C-alpha positions, 0 to 999 in steps of 0.5 A, spaced: 909 367 887 906 361 883 899 360 884 894 355 880 887 356 882 882 350 879 874 351 878 869 348 875 868 341 879 861 339 881 856 334 882 854 330 875 851 324 873 854 318 870 855 319 863 855 326 864 860 332 862 865 337 866 870 341 864 875 343 869 879 350 869 886 352 872 888 359 872 896 359 873 900 365 875 907 367 878 911 364 872 912 363 865 906 359 863 908 358 856 915 354 858 912 349 862 908 343 862 902 342 865 898 336 868 892 334 872 892 329 877 886 327 882 885 323 889 880 319 890 878 318 898 882 313 901 887 312 895 893 316 893 894 322 888 894 319 881 896 322 874 890 324 870 893 328 864 899 332 862 900 337 856 907 340 854 908 348 853 906 348 846 900 344 847 902 339 841 903 334 846 899 330 851 899 324 855 893 321 859 893 315 864 889 309 861 883 310 866 881 316 862 884 315 855 879 317 850 874 320 855 878 326 857 882 332 854 887 337 856 888 343 853 891 349 854 891 357 853 898 360 853 895 367 852 890 366 858 895 362 862 890 357 863 889 350 862 883 345 862 881 338 863 874 336 859 871 330 861 866 326 858 862 320 859 864 320 867 864 314 871 863 314 879 870 312 879 872 319 876 869 321 883 875 325 886 879 332 888 882 334 881 888 338 882 892 342 877 900 342 877 906 344 874 913 341 875 918 347 874 925 344 872 928 351 873 927 350 881 926 343 881 919 343 884 912 341 883 907 346 885 899 345 886 893 348 886 888 347 892 884 342 888 876 342 885 871 336 887 868 332 882 863 327 884 860 322 879 853 320 882 846 319 881 
């Protein structure tokens, strides 16, 4: 079955960096776009970034553009989110996600917590 396992979260000071990783299995990874979403306490889950199947095209939320970089390694079935210049407003649980067109369903990982605080 489809599994998405995030790692790399933690506590970081404002201005710092973190790199999140997502290990995927159970589907044809190289055929699917991969995304990162986040959910802050008391807020709805929101889109952060997406990388298309070949990795050549990326999309970002305005709030992270220029600070975050999404990438993927199709050989390793991994997707990454490099987060720089972190702000307290980036504090959230970050989720790896994919929408499989063939089955019309979105899959989510369990999430990894990012806390940006001094």
